[in-house]
C-alpha positions as CSV (number, residue, x, y, z in Angstrom):
1,M,-0.2,-0.1,0.3
2,L,2.9,2.6,0.5
3,N,4.0,2.0,-2.9
4,R,0.8,2.6,-4.1
5,F,0.4,5.8,-2.0
6,R,3.7,7.0,-3.2
7,A,2.3,6.6,-6.6
8,G,-0.5,8.5,-6.1
9,K,-2.8,5.4,-6.7
10,V,-4.1,5.4,-3.0
11,G,-5.1,8.4,-0.8
12,L,-3.5,9.7,2.6
13,S,-7.0,8.6,4.4
14,E,-6.7,5.0,3.0
15,V,-3.2,4.6,4.4
16,L,-3.9,6.0,7.8
17,H,-7.0,3.7,8.2
18,A,-4.7,1.0,7.3
19,F,-2.5,1.9,10.1
20,Q,-5.2,2.5,12.8
21,T,-7.1,-0.8,12.2
22,A,-6.1,-3.4,14.4
23,P,-3.2,-5.4,13.1
24,I,-4.1,-8.9,13.9
25,A,-7.1,-10.6,12.9
26,D,-7.7,-13.5,15.7
27,L,-9.5,-16.7,14.4
28,G,-8.8,-18.5,17.8
29,F,-6.2,-21.2,16.0
30,A,-4.7,-18.5,14.0
31,Q,-3.6,-14.8,14.4
32,I,-3.5,-13.4,10.9
33,D,-1.0,-10.7,10.7
34,L,-2.8,-7.9,8.7
35,H,-0.3,-5.5,8.4
36,R,2.3,-7.6,6.8
37,S,2.1,-6.3,3.1
38,L,2.8,-3.0,4.6
39,R,5.9,-4.2,5.8
40,K,6.7,-6.5,2.9
41,N,4.9,-5.7,0.0
42,F,3.0,-8.9,0.2
43,P,-0.1,-10.4,2.7
44,E,1.2,-13.2,4.9
45,V,1.7,-16.5,3.5
46,V,0.3,-19.4,4.5
47,F,1.9,-22.6,5.3
48,G,-0.9,-25.5,4.3
49,E,1.0,-28.5,6.1
50,G,-0.3,-29.5,9.0
51,K,-3.1,-27.5,9.1
52,T,-6.8,-28.7,8.3
53,P,-8.9,-28.0,5.1
54,A,-11.2,-26.0,7.3
55,Q,-8.3,-23.9,9.1
56,V,-6.8,-23.3,5.5
57,A,-9.8,-22.2,4.1
58,A,-10.8,-19.8,6.9
59,I,-7.4,-18.2,6.8
60,A,-7.2,-17.6,3.0
61,T,-10.8,-16.4,3.2
62,R,-9.8,-13.8,5.7
63,I,-6.8,-12.5,4.3
64,A,-9.1,-12.1,1.0
65,R,-11.1,-9.8,2.6
66,S,-8.6,-7.3,3.0
67,E,-5.9,-8.2,0.6
68,N,-5.6,-8.2,-3.3
69,R,-3.8,-11.5,-3.4
70,F,-2.2,-14.3,-1.3
71,L,-0.2,-17.5,-1.4
72,V,-0.8,-20.9,0.3
73,T,2.2,-23.4,0.1
74,R,2.5,-27.1,1.1
75,I,-1.3,-28.1,0.3
76,T,-3.0,-31.1,-0.6
77,P,-5.8,-31.6,-3.4
78,E,-8.2,-31.9,-0.7
79,H,-7.3,-28.3,0.8
80,A,-7.5,-27.2,-2.5
81,R,-11.0,-28.4,-2.8
82,V,-12.2,-26.8,0.1
83,V,-10.7,-23.5,-0.1
84,R,-11.9,-23.2,-3.7
85,G,-15.7,-24.0,-2.4
86,K,-15.2,-21.0,-0.1
87,L,-13.5,-18.4,-2.6
88,K,-13.8,-17.8,-6.4
89,G,-10.8,-17.3,-8.2
90,V,-8.4,-19.5,-6.3
91,K,-5.7,-21.4,-8.4
92,F,-4.3,-24.7,-7.3
93,H,-1.0,-25.2,-8.5
94,E,-0.7,-28.9,-8.4
95,V,3.1,-29.8,-9.1
96,A,4.0,-26.9,-6.5
97,R,1.5,-27.6,-3.9
98,C,0.4,-24.2,-3.8
99,L,-2.8,-22.2,-3.9
100,T,-2.8,-18.5,-5.5
101,F,-5.5,-15.6,-5.5
102,E,-5.5,-12.4,-7.2
103,K,-8.6,-10.1,-7.4
104,K,-7.6,-8.7,-10.5
105,A,-4.3,-9.3,-12.5
106,L,-1.5,-7.4,-11.6
107,P,1.4,-6.0,-13.5
108,R,4.6,-7.9,-13.4
109,R,7.7,-5.7,-12.9
110,A,10.5,-5.5,-15.4
111,G,13.1,-8.0,-15.5
112,T,13.1,-11.9,-14.9
113,I,13.6,-14.3,-12.7
114,A,14.9,-17.8,-13.8
115,I,14.3,-20.9,-11.9
116,V,16.5,-23.6,-13.3
117,A,16.3,-27.2,-12.0
118,A,18.6,-30.3,-12.0
119,G,16.0,-32.7,-12.8
120,T,12.2,-33.6,-13.4
121,S,12.2,-34.8,-9.8
122,D,13.0,-31.5,-8.3
123,L,9.9,-30.0,-10.2
124,P,8.1,-29.6,-7.0
125,V,10.4,-27.5,-5.1
126,A,11.3,-25.6,-8.3
127,E,7.5,-24.9,-9.1
128,E,6.9,-23.3,-5.6
129,A,9.6,-21.1,-5.8
130,A,8.2,-20.1,-9.5
131,V,4.8,-19.7,-8.3
132,T,6.0,-17.8,-5.4
133,A,7.8,-15.3,-7.9
134,E,5.1,-15.0,-10.1
135,I,2.3,-14.1,-7.5
136,T,4.9,-11.6,-6.0
137,G,4.7,-9.7,-9.1
138,N,7.6,-11.2,-11.0
139,R,8.2,-12.5,-14.8
140,V,9.7,-16.2,-14.6
141,E,11.7,-18.1,-17.2
142,R,11.3,-21.7,-16.1
143,I,14.5,-24.0,-17.3
144,Y,13.9,-27.5,-16.2
145,D,15.7,-30.8,-16.8
146,V,19.3,-28.8,-17.3
147,G,21.8,-30.9,-14.6
148,V,25.2,-31.2,-14.8
149,A,25.0,-35.0,-15.7
150,G,24.4,-33.6,-19.0
151,L,25.9,-29.9,-19.3
152,H,25.2,-29.1,-23.1
153,R,21.6,-29.3,-21.9
154,L,22.5,-26.0,-19.5
155,L,24.7,-24.5,-21.7
156,R,22.2,-24.3,-25.0
157,R,19.8,-22.1,-22.5
158,L,23.0,-20.1,-21.0
159,D,21.6,-16.7,-23.1
160,T,18.2,-17.2,-21.1
161,I,19.8,-17.5,-17.6
162,Q,22.6,-14.8,-18.1
163,K,19.5,-12.2,-18.9
164,A,17.8,-12.9,-15.8
165,N,18.1,-10.3,-12.8
166,V,18.4,-12.9,-10.5
167,I,18.6,-17.0,-10.5
168,V,17.2,-19.9,-8.4
169,A,19.0,-22.9,-9.1
170,V,17.6,-26.2,-7.8
171,A,19.4,-29.6,-7.3
172,G,19.2,-32.6,-5.3
173,M,21.9,-35.6,-5.6
174,E,25.1,-34.0,-5.1
175,G,23.9,-30.4,-5.7
176,A,26.5,-29.4,-8.3
177,L,24.0,-27.1,-10.4
178,P,24.0,-23.9,-8.7
179,S,28.0,-23.9,-8.3
180,V,28.1,-24.5,-12.1
181,V,25.5,-21.6,-12.8
182,G,27.3,-19.5,-10.6
183,G,30.4,-19.7,-12.4
184,L,28.9,-18.5,-15.5
185,V,26.5,-15.7,-14.8
186,N,27.0,-12.2,-12.9
187,K,24.0,-12.0,-11.0
188,P,22.7,-13.3,-7.8
189,V,22.2,-16.9,-7.5
190,I,19.8,-18.6,-4.8
191,A,20.7,-22.4,-4.4
192,V,17.8,-24.6,-3.1
193,P,18.9,-28.4,-1.9
194,T,16.6,-30.5,-2.8
195,S,15.9,-34.1,-0.6
196,V,16.2,-35.9,-3.8
197,G,18.6,-39.0,-4.5
198,Y,20.0,-42.4,-3.5
199,G,21.1,-43.5,-0.2
200,A,23.9,-40.8,0.8
201,H,22.1,-37.8,-0.5
202,L,20.7,-38.1,3.3
203,G,17.3,-36.2,2.8
204,G,19.2,-33.5,1.1
205,F,22.0,-32.9,3.7
206,T,24.4,-33.9,1.1
207,A,23.6,-31.2,-1.5
208,L,22.8,-28.5,1.6
209,L,26.5,-29.2,2.1
210,A,28.1,-29.1,-1.3
211,M,26.0,-25.5,-2.0
212,L,27.5,-24.3,1.4
213,N,30.7,-25.2,0.6
214,S,30.6,-23.8,-3.2
215,C,33.3,-21.8,-4.5
216,S,31.3,-19.9,-6.7
217,S,31.1,-16.0,-5.9
218,G,27.8,-14.8,-5.3
219,L,25.9,-17.8,-4.3
220,T,23.4,-17.7,-1.4
221,V,21.9,-21.1,0.0
222,V,18.2,-21.3,1.6
223,N,17.1,-25.1,3.3
224,I,16.2,-28.0,2.0
225,N,13.1,-28.0,0.0
226,N,12.3,-24.3,0.6
227,G,11.4,-23.2,-2.7
228,F,9.2,-20.6,-1.3
229,G,11.8,-19.0,0.6
230,A,14.0,-18.8,-2.7
231,G,11.2,-17.4,-4.8
232,F,10.2,-14.7,-2.2
233,A,14.1,-13.8,-1.7
234,A,14.8,-13.6,-5.4
235,S,11.6,-11.4,-5.5
236,Q,12.9,-9.1,-3.4
237,I,15.9,-9.0,-5.4
238,N,14.3,-8.1,-8.4
239,A,12.0,-5.3,-7.1
240,L,15.5,-3.8,-6.2
241,A,16.6,-4.1,-9.5
242,A,13.3,-2.6,-10.9
243,G,13.9,0.4,-8.2
244,E,10.7,-0.7,-6.3
245,L,12.4,-1.1,-2.7
246,K,14.2,1.6,-1.2
């Protein structure tokens, strides 16, 4: 809202009203932060895993009352069915295991975020990052199945990767992809280890340690399977590149 106020799209009285209203919506089982978008430029994101479909639906419906968009991560088809029954316009991203909602299509900022995934098994995490980046206002280039076992697959998409303002590199197994990408671009790279691989991958811990020990400059690592965290961070970097955040 503050950005809309600066752009002259919302009046001072509306901004003051937003600050004066109670910052929390108490649903009993959840305390919804109604001022999150004022601080983070996006409403509170709902982590669906461990919540019942009814709880997710109640939270999502309340957020939609005061916000133009929302994101719910780590949900099941049953969560999606119940939420969509309560609220029109909700989109279920099955591979990403996410729900998104936009009251109206919002413009996407300049510049792109490249989501680069090593293999098809990494797609749930890669798609979580992609959906997060898109709903937070970005244009996304998906570059999938380009792991280092077939380096030519990555190199043939290098022009697209190098044009992005920020790259999210997702990989399991030995976790080498982010290091290779980091050595080929001059933009920030966010590495995402996934819990994909054979026995010694240790639930993604092998990939995590490999990425943390990378010698590629400009590489940042998020936690195992944290596609959301990578997508949100990439969005903030792209917003800085677009001059939106001060």
